[in-house]
N, C-alpha and C positions, 0 to 999 in steps of 0.2 A: 275226117280220116279216122276217128274212134267213136264208135256208137255203143251203147249198153242196151240190149234187148231184154225187157221183162217178160217172161211168159207166166201164164197163169195154170198151165196143164202140161203134162208130158206129150200129149197130142200137139200142142202148139211147138213145143220145142222141136218136135221131128219134122214140122213143117218149115220151121226155121233153118233146120240144118240142110233142108233141100237147097236153101238159096246160098249155101257156101261149099259148092262143090269145087274140089281142088285145093281148099284151105287146109291149114294145119291146126290141129286142136290140143288145148291143155285144160285138164280138170283141177280146179281149187275147191277143197272142201269149205272154204269161207268166201263168199262173194267180194268181201272187202280187201282180201288180199291182193298185193300188186305182184306184177312179174319180176321174180329175182331168181337167181340160181342157189343152190343148196351152198355153194361156197360162199357167196355173198351174205346169206342168212347166218350162217355160222360166224362169219367175221363181226357181223353187226352184233351178235348174242354175246360174243366172247370179247368184245372190244378192240378186235384187230385191224389195225389201220389199213385201209384199203391200198394205201401207197406201198406196204409191203407184200401185198396178196400175192403178186406174181412170183415172189421170191418162197412164200410159204407153199403155194401150188407146186413149185418144182420139187420142194421137200417131200410132200405127199406123193408125188409121182415116183420119186426116187425111192421111198420107203415101200410103197406097194410094190414096185417091180423087182426089188429085192427078196421080197417075202412071199411072193404070190405063189411060187412054185410048191410052197408046202401044202398049198390047199387045191390047186388045180393043176391037171395034168396039160391040158392044151391051153398055151398062151400066146397073144400076141408076137408079132416080131419085136425085137427089141428097139427099133426105131419107129414103129407105128404108134406115136404118142396118142393119136385121136382113139384108136381101138383100145389102148390102155385107159384113157380117161372113161370111155364107154364101160369098159369093165369095172373100175372103180364106182361109177354111178350105179350100175346093175347092182352092185353088192351093198349100196346105201351110203358109201363115200361122199365126202364134199367135193365137188368139181364145179367148174364154170358152166358146163352143159346144162341146157334146159331142155327138159323131156317134152316131145310133142307127138301126137299120133296123126296118122292120116284120116282116121276114123273119128268121127264125132261121138259116135255111140261109146266107145272105148273111154274116150276123154270123160263124157257124162258119168261113165261108171265110177272112175277114180274120182270124180267130184262128189259124188252122192254116197258112196260106200260106207263112210264113217262120218258123214256130215251131221252136225248137231245144230246147224243153222242154215239159212239160204247158201247154196254152192253156185259155182259158176263155172261155165265152159268159155275160155278164152280161145278165139279164133283169129289167125293171121292169114291174110291174102298171101298164100305164097308165091303166086306169080307175079305179084306186084313188088314183094320183097325181092325176089330173084331178078326181077327186071331192073330194079333200082340198083341192086348190087352189080349187075353187068355193065351200068355206067359207071358206078364207082371204083370197079377193080379192073377196068380195062378188058372185061371179057368180050368174046366174040358174040355177035348178035345172033350168029348161027349154030350156037353152042347146044348140044343136048343137055338135058338136065343131068345126066350121068356124069357127063365131062364137067359140068359146073361144079358139081359135088366135088368131083375130084381136085379142081382148081381151088376150091374153098378149103380143101382138106390140106393142101400143099401150104396156102397161106397161113392157116391154122398152124401147121407144124412149125414153121418160122417163128410164130409168135411164142409158141410154148419152149422155143430153144432160146428165147430171149430178145428177139427182135421187137422193136416198138411197131405200134400199129394204130391208125386212126380209129375212131369209135364207130365201130360198125358191129353188125350181128350178121354172121354167116349161116348159110344152111347147110348142114352137115348130116351124111349118112354113111356109117363105116362100110368099107368094101365088103368087110367079114362082118356079120351081125350075129350077136348072140343069140340063145334060144328065146329069151325073153322079149327081146327088142323086136325080133321077127314076128312072134306071136302077136304082140300088142301094136304091130304096124307103126313102130316108132322112128322117129328121127330126131334130130337135136337142132337147136339153135345155138351157135356159139359167139358170145360178146368177145369182141377182140380187146378191148381195154377194161381190164378188171380194177383199174384204179377209180373207176367210177361206176354207176349202177348199170345191171342189165337194160333198164328203161331208158337211161341217157344214151346208151350205145344204139337202142331200137329207133330212138326219137331222131337220133343223128343220121342214121341210116336212112331213115324215110324222108328226112329233111323238114321236119315238124319240130316245134318247141316240147320240151319235157312237159311243160304244162298241160298237155293234150290228156294226160293220164288223170288229171284232177278235173277235168272240164268236158268229160264225155257227153254226148248226146243221149238222152235216155228216150227210149220209145218203147210202147208195147207192142207185142207181136202183131197186133192187128193194125198197128200203124206202120209194120214194116213194108218197105216198098222196094223193088229192084234198085230204084237210083240210090237209096240209103247205103244198101250192100255195095253198090259198084263205085260209091264215093268214098267208103271206108277201106282201111287198111287192117284194122283192128276192130273186132267186134267181141263184146263179152255178153254171153248169154247167161242171165241169171236164172237159176232153177230153185223155185221155192221149196223149203223143207216140206211142206205139206203134200208135195208130188214125188218124194224120192222113192217110198215104197213101191207104189205101183210102177214107177219107172223102173226101179230094179229087178221087179218081178217080170216086166217086159224084155228088159235086157237079158235076164236068165232064160226067157223062151228064145231069144236069138243066140244063145250058147255065148253069152258075154257075162263072164262071172269071174269070181277069184278062182275058181277050178280050172277054168280054160286059160286065164291070163298069168296065172303062176303054176305052171304044170308041176305035178308032184303032190305028196301027201300035205305040205305045208298050205298050198293053194286050196286043197280041198277041205281041210280044217278051218282055214279063213273063211271059205264060203258059208260054213254053217251058222255064222254070226246072223244070217238073212231070217233065220227061225225065230229069232228073238224080237222082230218087228211086228207091230200090231197089224195083222192082215185080215180083213173082214171075207168072211165066207158065207154067201147067200144060199 
């Protein structure tokens, strides 16, 4: 159910991503990091008991909605809590949402941009996840993915309004996407029960023990076979630090850089850090 693939070059990473068509991807600057939301990480950092996290989340939403009009002209509707959460996430605030991208390459950029050690791209088989959720949430087998996202958003809204929910991870794509989310081909995973970890929610959704995150099968890229991918729902692709500079230069040639992923002067200025990397010129 969980495999870690170690590549030795960017070329190998590109081959691996070809096996992951239709999956969702998330970049981590440190390959040792686990999957957790910004809300979960902040709670652990400051010693906030997860048992009261839903209450704290409601306060965060309330305070942001009360003051956002001072900074933004266009705001979500008052009742669309998912779009409000996406907006908080967009501006760096703590939410339960976990950012993923449809693009392996965009996730790889975020993994390597500022990494000082081996980085990683986490990949989740979205079809398997959504099929499993269809069974658990009584969805119709004939639903289009758009309808499933809308149903998941409705479930998420009831949870944000205080209803209890089983440990599940829902696939969420806001109906109205902000500019950055659109450019980054973004989507979210939404853990329903934040009194426990994101990984516990994901494990329960997939019907596997939490211990799989500590017992992943490790394979090299030349050992990767279609049956390994087809048998897994989660794959972590480890990107060695030695390949980050050539990989980032290749991504730049694909027009994937801070300049394009963060439109405006801030993104362009951020992209200039690439010139500080040692680059061999023949």
